[in-house]
C-alpha positions in Angstrom: 114.0 106.7 124.5 117.7 106.1 125.2 119.5 102.8 125.5 119.6 103.0 129.3 116.0 104.3 129.7 114.5 103.1 133.0 117.8 102.7 134.8 118.4 104.7 138.0 121.9 105.8 138.9 123.1 107.4 142.2 126.1 109.6 141.7 128.1 110.5 144.8 131.2 111.4 142.9 132.9 114.7 142.6 135.2 116.6 140.3 135.5 114.7 136.9 136.4 111.0 137.0 133.0 109.9 138.3 130.7 112.7 137.2 131.6 112.4 133.5 130.9 108.7 133.6 127.5 109.3 135.2 126.9 112.1 132.7 127.4 109.7 129.8 124.9 107.3 131.3 122.4 110.2 131.6 123.0 111.0 127.9 122.1 107.4 127.1 118.8 107.6 128.9 119.5 106.8 132.6 118.0 108.8 135.4 121.0 110.1 137.3 120.5 111.5 140.8 123.6 113.5 142.0 123.9 113.3 145.7 125.9 116.2 147.1 127.0 117.6 150.4 125.2 120.7 151.6 128.0 123.0 150.3 128.0 121.2 146.9 130.7 119.1 145.4 134.1 120.7 144.8 133.6 121.2 141.0 130.9 123.7 141.7 133.4 126.0 143.3 136.0 126.1 140.4 135.2 129.1 138.3 132.6 131.8 138.2 129.0 130.8 137.9 126.3 131.7 135.5 122.7 131.2 136.8 124.1 129.1 139.7 126.4 126.8 137.6 129.9 127.2 136.2 130.7 125.8 132.7 132.9 123.0 133.9 130.4 121.7 136.3 127.6 122.1 133.7 129.5 120.0 131.2 130.3 117.2 133.7 126.8 117.0 135.2 124.4 117.8 132.4 121.1 115.9 132.5 121.3 115.0 136.2 119.1 115.8 139.1 120.7 117.2 142.3 119.8 116.5 145.9 122.0 118.0 148.7 122.0 116.0 151.9 123.9 116.0 155.2 125.1 112.4 155.1 126.4 112.6 158.6 122.9 113.0 159.9 120.6 110.0 160.5 118.0 111.7 158.3 120.4 112.1 155.4 121.6 108.5 155.7 118.1 107.3 155.7 117.2 109.2 152.5 120.3 107.8 150.7 119.5 104.3 151.7 115.9 104.7 150.5 117.2 105.9 147.2 119.6 103.0 146.9 117.0 100.3 147.4 115.8 100.5 143.8 118.9 102.0 142.2 120.7 100.1 139.4 124.1 101.8 139.8 125.9 103.5 142.7 129.1 105.5 142.0 131.5 106.9 144.5 135.1 108.2 144.3 136.0 108.9 147.9 139.4 107.8 149.1 139.5 104.0 150.0 137.7 103.3 153.2 135.8 106.6 153.4 132.5 105.3 152.0 132.5 102.5 154.5 133.1 104.9 157.4 130.1 106.9 156.1 127.9 103.8 156.4 127.4 103.1 152.7 129.9 100.4 151.9 129.0 97.6 149.4 127.8 95.1 152.0 125.4 97.7 153.5 123.9 98.6 150.2 123.9 95.1 148.7 121.9 93.8 151.7 119.1 96.2 150.6 119.6 95.8 146.9 121.4 92.5 145.7 121.3 93.5 142.1 123.2 96.8 142.6 126.2 97.7 140.4 128.5 99.3 142.9 131.3 101.4 141.4 134.4 102.6 143.3 136.8 105.0 141.6 140.1 105.8 143.2 143.3 107.5 142.4 145.7 104.6 142.9 143.7 101.6 144.0 143.0 100.3 147.5 146.5 99.1 148.4 150.0 100.5 148.3 151.8 103.6 149.6 149.7 106.1 147.6 146.3 104.4 148.2 145.1 106.8 150.9 146.7 110.0 149.7 145.0 112.9 148.0 145.1 112.8 144.2 144.5 115.1 141.3 145.1 114.6 137.6 148.7 115.9 137.5 149.8 113.4 140.1 148.5 110.5 137.9 150.2 112.0 134.9 153.4 112.1 136.8 153.2 108.4 137.9 151.9 107.0 134.6 154.7 108.2 132.3 152.5 110.9 130.7 155.1 113.6 131.3 157.7 111.4 129.6 155.4 110.9 126.6 154.9 114.7 126.4 158.5 115.7 127.1 160.0 118.4 124.9 161.6 116.7 121.9 164.6 119.1 122.0 165.3 119.7 125.7 163.9 116.5 127.1 162.1 118.5 129.8 159.0 116.7 131.0 155.6 118.2 130.2 152.0 117.5 131.1 149.0 117.2 128.9 147.1 120.4 129.3 143.8 118.6 129.9 142.7 116.4 132.8 143.4 113.3 130.8 143.5 110.8 133.7 140.1 111.8 135.0 138.4 111.6 131.6 140.0 108.3 130.5 138.8 106.9 133.9 135.3 108.3 133.1 135.2 106.5 129.8 136.5 103.3 131.3 133.9 103.4 134.1 131.0 104.0 131.7 132.0 101.1 129.6 132.5 98.8 132.6 129.1 99.8 134.0 127.5 98.8 130.7 129.3 95.4 130.8 128.2 94.9 134.4 124.6 95.7 133.5 124.7 93.2 130.7 126.2 90.5 133.0 123.4 91.2 135.5 120.9 90.6 132.7 122.4 87.1 132.3 122.9 86.2 136.0 120.6 88.4 137.9 123.5 89.4 140.2 125.1 92.8 140.8 128.8 93.2 141.3 131.5 95.7 142.5 133.5 97.5 139.9 136.8 98.9 141.2 139.1 101.1 139.0 141.9 103.5 139.6 142.9 106.5 137.6 146.5 105.2 137.5 145.5 101.8 136.1 143.2 103.3 133.5 145.8 105.8 132.2 148.4 103.1 132.0 146.1 100.9 130.0 145.2 103.8 127.7 148.9 104.6 127.0 150.1 101.1 126.6 149.4 100.2 122.9 151.7 102.7 121.3 153.3 104.8 124.0 154.8 101.8 125.9 156.0 99.7 122.9 159.5 99.8 124.4 158.3 97.9 127.4 156.1 95.4 125.7 158.7 92.7 124.9 160.8 92.3 128.0 163.6 90.7 126.0 163.7 93.6 123.6 163.2 96.6 125.9 164.1 100.0 124.4 163.7 103.7 125.2 160.8 105.0 123.0 161.8 108.6 123.7 165.0 108.1 121.8 163.1 107.3 118.6 162.8 110.0 116.0 159.3 108.7 115.3 158.1 110.4 118.4 158.4 113.9 116.8 155.1 115.8 116.7 153.6 115.9 113.2 153.2 119.7 113.2 154.5 121.6 110.2 154.8 125.3 109.8 153.5 126.8 106.5 153.9 130.4 105.3 150.8 131.5 107.1 150.1 128.9 109.9 150.4 125.3 110.8 149.1 122.0 109.5 149.5 118.3 110.2 150.1 115.6 107.6 151.3 112.0 107.7 152.2 109.2 105.4 152.5 105.6 106.5 151.8 103.5 103.5 153.8 103.5 100.2 150.8 105.0 98.4 150.4 107.8 101.0 154.2 108.5 100.8 154.1 108.7 97.1 151.1 111.1 97.2 152.9 113.3 99.7 156.0 113.5 97.5 153.9 114.5 94.5 152.0 117.1 96.5 155.3 118.6 97.7 156.8 118.4 94.2 159.5 116.2 95.6 158.9 113.1 93.4 162.6 112.1 93.6 161.9 111.0 97.2 159.6 108.2 96.0 162.6 106.1 94.8 165.1 107.5 97.3 166.7 104.5 99.1 166.2 106.2 102.5 162.5 106.3 102.1 161.5 103.7 99.6 159.8 101.3 102.0 157.9 101.7 105.2 160.9 100.2 107.1 163.3 102.6 105.3 161.1 105.5 106.3 160.9 104.3 109.9 164.7 103.9 110.1 165.3 107.4 108.7 162.3 109.1 110.3 164.1 112.1 111.7 165.6 113.0 108.3 162.4 112.3 106.5 160.4 114.6 108.8 163.0 117.3 108.7 162.9 117.3 104.9 159.1 117.2 104.9 159.0 120.2 107.2 161.3 122.2 105.0 159.2 121.4 101.9 155.9 122.3 103.6 157.3 125.6 104.9 157.3 126.9 101.3 153.5 126.6 100.9 150.5 128.4 102.4 148.3 126.2 104.5 145.4 126.3 102.1 147.5 125.5 99.1 149.3 122.5 100.5 146.3 121.1 102.2 144.4 121.1 98.9 147.3 119.4 97.2 147.7 116.8 99.9 144.0 116.0 99.9 144.0 115.6 96.2 146.6 112.9 96.7 144.6 111.2 99.5 147.2 112.0 102.1 145.9 112.4 105.7 146.1 116.0 106.6 144.3 118.9 108.4 144.8 122.5 109.6 145.6 123.1 113.2 142.5 124.7 114.5 142.1 126.9 117.6 139.3 126.1 120.0 137.2 129.0 118.6 137.9 128.0 115.0 136.6 124.5 115.4 133.0 125.6 115.9 132.8 126.7 112.3 135.0 124.1 110.6 133.2 122.4 107.8 133.6 118.9 109.1 132.5 119.7 112.6 129.5 121.5 111.1 128.7 118.5 108.7 128.8 116.1 111.7 126.6 118.4 113.8 129.3 117.7 116.5 128.3 120.6 118.7 124.8 120.8 120.1 123.4 124.3 120.5 120.8 123.9 123.2 118.5 126.5 124.7 117.5 126.5 128.3 115.5 129.0 130.4 117.9 131.3 132.3 121.0 129.9 130.4 120.1 130.9 126.9 122.1 129.1 124.2 124.4 126.5 125.7 127.0 124.7 123.5 127.9 121.1 124.3 129.7 118.4 122.3 127.0 116.0 121.3 127.1 112.4 122.7 129.7 110.8 120.6 128.1 107.3 120.3 125.2 107.6 117.8 122.6 104.8 118.3 120.3 104.0 115.4 117.3 102.9 117.5 117.9 104.3 121.0 119.5 107.7 120.4 121.5 109.5 123.0 120.7 113.0 123.8 121.6 115.7 126.4 118.7 115.4 128.8 119.0 118.8 130.5 121.3 121.4 131.9 123.7 121.0 134.7 121.7 121.1 137.9 121.8 123.8 140.5 122.7 122.6 144.0 119.7 120.8 145.5 117.5 121.8 142.6 115.5 118.5 142.6 115.7 117.7 146.3 112.0 118.5 147.0 110.7 116.5 144.0 113.0 113.5 144.9 111.8 113.4 148.5 108.2 113.7 147.4 108.7 110.6 145.3 109.9 108.8 148.4 106.7 109.8 150.3 107.9 112.8 152.3 105.3 115.4 152.9 105.9 119.1 152.3 106.0 119.7 156.0 108.6 117.0 156.5 110.8 118.4 153.7 110.6 121.9 155.1 111.6 120.6 158.5 114.7 118.9 157.0 115.6 122.1 155.3 115.1 124.1 158.5 117.3 121.6 160.4 120.0 121.9 157.7 119.8 118.2 156.9 119.2 119.0 153.3 119.4 122.0 151.0 117.3 123.1 148.1 118.2 125.6 145.3 116.8 129.1 145.4 117.2 131.6 142.7 119.9 134.2 143.4 118.9 137.8 143.8 119.9 140.1 140.9 123.6 141.0 141.0 124.6 138.2 143.4 126.1 135.9 140.8 
């Protein structure tokens, strides 16, 4: 039984920012019903499918049930409102104003369900010149300073994170906020509206160390001009490693590991402040010293001196790395039709209410019949809705059609 066992979540979100938040709730025991348009949400169409689901959609929507409805029809609207009456959480990430035009704004749903936690995720917020424009992760990276943070250290050319960082940080923030709102509801009995934008969440994520130059207005400086922003990636004779030393003890250990003990008393590097002031020179000398060793040799020496370090792993290599294996970080699940499926296990490990991956990513409309049956619809009524194209249910593809 998960920590959120017994909670019902309606997920109307698409792509990543909302779906991953809802997926985390499903991992923690909530029942998540994904409400999709008849054609399926956009993430379903990004990449080739296997047994009706592509890997990206699978990972963002594992453990959910899917119902596909025409929410422009009166029948579709009625079904969603019925589902919302006893839901605990309602998530949507349409552009501001769209959900109200669809007939499912907060006031409408709260009238039927006062305790509902209503979550609105947007790209930029509900006001301002960008509020009603389309948004994808690169746009948020551009506006948030991410491309400055990732800029090439030699040329200064802006670069982006090669992951959809803004979407996933927003997902984490949304899941945490939902948990807080549920706790507040336990105290007050009242639901509330959570609003969050991808822009705000990424700025908050970056601020502690990436925006230090902006923190004290009277002492503003350009962080990008600091040598301390160099990547801690060092070439060896046969690959790459990372290693870092902040404390005096770690620095002394690194010096011994590199057989450069004279650096320990060197006036340029003797204290943490000295090492910060001379960071570019320090890292350059460190890189030159490390380049003389093989990865395995220098990592063993650094670890023996208790210096933080690790090899740079490829995505394929991490599956078999001893620490990943020791943590059981990757779940290897087996589902009918899919065979073995690999997923990163839920990161938060609860001692009494363990998280678990509740099931595979759903096919489009796979659970529609069962969900409507729970609402009291007869088989004949469900078949009529399907025939009238007011809902869609999943049917196995014929061989060779995938």
